[in-house]
KOLRODREN-879022 format. One line per field, with one value per residue (C-alpha): chain; z, y, x; residue in one letter. Coordinates in Angstrom, 2 decimals. Layout:
N
mol = (A | ...);
zz = (Z | ...);
yy = (Y | ...);
xx = (X | ...);
type = (A | ...);
//
This chain:
126
mol = (A | A | A | A | A | A | A | A | A | A | A | A | A | A | A | A | A | A | A | A | A | A | A | A | A | A | A | A | A | A | A | A | A | A | A | A | A | A | A | A | A | A | A | A | A | A | A | A | A | A | A | A | A | A | A | A | A | A | A | A | A | A | A | A | A | A | A | A | A | A | A | A | A | A | A | A | A | A | A | A | A | A | A | A | A | A | A | A | A | A | A | A | A | A | A | A | A | A | A | A | A | A | A | A | A | A | A | A | A | A | A | A | A | A | A | A | A | A | A | A | A | A | A | A | A | A);
zz = (-49.57 | -49.67 | -47.29 | -44.62 | -43.90 | -44.33 | -41.83 | -39.10 | -39.46 | -38.61 | -35.39 | -34.79 | -35.22 | -32.38 | -29.87 | -30.06 | -30.16 | -26.84 | -24.31 | -25.12 | -23.95 | -21.50 | -20.47 | -20.17 | -18.03 | -14.76 | -11.40 | -8.73 | -5.65 | -2.26 | -0.56 | 3.04 | 1.84 | 3.18 | 7.18 | 8.09 | 11.09 | 8.19 | 6.86 | 2.82 | 3.60 | 4.98 | 3.14 | 2.47 | 3.88 | 3.82 | 6.76 | 7.66 | 6.78 | 8.30 | 8.35 | 9.12 | 11.45 | 11.82 | 11.22 | 13.39 | 10.57 | 13.38 | 15.67 | 12.88 | 14.02 | 13.56 | 14.99 | 13.16 | 13.61 | 12.84 | 11.10 | 10.71 | 6.87 | 8.31 | 10.52 | 10.43 | 13.95 | 14.99 | 16.23 | 17.33 | 17.53 | 18.57 | 18.08 | 16.17 | 15.77 | 13.60 | 14.26 | 11.52 | 10.82 | 8.18 | 7.39 | 8.56 | 5.11 | 3.38 | 6.52 | 6.13 | 6.19 | 7.18 | 3.47 | 2.23 | 4.39 | 1.83 | -0.47 | 2.74 | 5.04 | 4.27 | 7.27 | 10.34 | 12.97 | 15.71 | 17.13 | 14.80 | 11.56 | 8.77 | 6.57 | 3.56 | 2.38 | -1.05 | -0.71 | -0.52 | 3.70 | 6.94 | 8.83 | 9.85 | 11.60 | 13.61 | 17.79 | 19.00 | 21.89 | 25.43);
yy = (18.03 | 14.00 | 13.71 | 15.94 | 14.07 | 10.66 | 12.70 | 13.44 | 10.51 | 7.93 | 10.87 | 10.45 | 6.51 | 6.78 | 8.75 | 5.80 | 2.36 | 4.62 | 5.54 | 1.39 | 0.56 | 2.57 | 1.70 | -1.39 | -1.73 | -3.80 | -1.56 | -3.13 | -3.41 | -3.65 | -7.67 | -5.26 | -2.94 | -5.44 | -4.41 | -1.04 | 0.30 | -0.85 | 2.41 | 2.76 | 3.43 | -0.19 | -2.93 | -6.56 | -8.03 | -11.92 | -12.95 | -9.15 | -5.15 | -3.33 | 0.35 | 3.19 | 5.25 | 7.86 | 8.06 | 10.01 | 10.93 | 12.76 | 9.71 | 7.36 | 5.68 | 3.86 | 3.64 | 1.10 | -0.98 | -4.24 | -6.37 | -9.35 | -10.24 | -12.99 | -11.32 | -7.35 | -7.48 | -5.32 | -7.37 | -5.11 | -1.05 | -0.35 | 2.59 | 1.02 | 2.32 | 1.39 | -0.44 | -1.30 | -2.32 | -0.48 | 2.03 | 4.93 | 7.17 | 5.18 | 5.72 | 3.36 | 5.70 | 4.80 | 5.55 | 3.36 | 0.57 | -1.78 | -1.39 | -2.00 | -4.80 | -7.37 | -10.09 | -9.67 | -12.08 | -11.17 | -8.98 | -7.83 | -6.23 | -6.91 | -4.71 | -4.62 | -2.89 | -1.71 | -5.17 | -7.03 | -8.14 | -8.15 | -5.86 | -4.05 | -3.86 | -1.95 | -3.12 | -1.69 | 1.25 | -0.62);
xx = (-14.94 | -14.67 | -11.29 | -12.79 | -15.10 | -13.62 | -11.14 | -13.76 | -14.94 | -12.21 | -11.26 | -14.86 | -14.09 | -10.73 | -13.30 | -15.26 | -13.24 | -11.24 | -14.16 | -16.00 | -12.61 | -12.62 | -16.64 | -15.24 | -12.88 | -13.19 | -13.39 | -11.01 | -12.88 | -10.94 | -12.08 | -12.02 | -14.70 | -17.37 | -15.73 | -16.43 | -14.28 | -11.55 | -9.81 | -9.73 | -5.21 | -4.88 | -3.39 | -3.33 | -0.53 | -0.31 | -3.09 | -3.76 | -4.65 | -2.46 | -2.83 | -0.68 | -1.89 | 0.06 | 4.37 | 7.55 | 9.28 | 11.66 | 11.58 | 10.59 | 8.10 | 4.71 | 1.68 | 0.11 | -2.73 | -3.22 | -6.99 | -8.14 | -8.82 | -11.21 | -12.90 | -11.73 | -11.66 | -8.90 | -6.20 | -3.23 | -2.59 | 1.09 | 3.79 | 6.56 | 9.84 | 12.78 | 15.12 | 18.82 | 22.26 | 22.21 | 24.85 | 24.99 | 25.35 | 22.38 | 20.05 | 16.90 | 13.78 | 9.34 | 8.75 | 6.18 | 5.24 | 2.86 | 6.09 | 9.07 | 7.48 | 9.21 | 7.80 | 5.88 | 6.23 | 3.43 | 5.70 | 8.72 | 7.84 | 10.24 | 11.67 | 13.02 | 16.02 | 18.24 | 19.67 | 16.42 | 18.14 | 16.33 | 19.05 | 15.93 | 12.74 | 9.52 | 9.94 | 7.11 | 7.65 | 7.07);
type = (M | K | Q | F | L | K | M | K | N | A | A | L | L | K | V | M | I | V | F | S | L | S | C | S | Q | P | Q | I | K | H | S | Y | N | S | F | K | N | I | P | A | T | A | F | K | F | D | K | Y | Y | I | N | V | D | S | V | N | H | H | R | N | R | A | H | I | T | F | Y | S | I | A | T | G | K | V | L | N | T | Q | T | F | S | M | I | C | Q | A | D | K | K | K | P | I | Y | I | N | D | L | E | R | Q | I | K | A | Y | D | G | K | N | I | Y | I | K | T | S | A | N | T | M | N | C | L | L | M | P | V | N);
//
């Protein structure tokens, strides 16, 4: 009986430790929550918040909105088309732009490839 109580107390202690650790973890809050016009799906890149409004996988296009980090105002909203000098056997598609964007020069969005080179970009569609 004593051994059973020791096991029960040890299990209870483990549960209490796990519970106390999980409650003490800080909550991560995004700084753009103060701007009500920036969607929760937007991500921070350089001096912008970028929201991918929609993706047309068939045409490899994305409609993207850029927001100012400082003011939260819309800076640009445009449709971009993927242009690549990549091998046709391994085409590059718009998948996860938060991880794919390497640079933005105010006009074009440069995309990382597996070789981490800038041979793909998203160009604005007129």
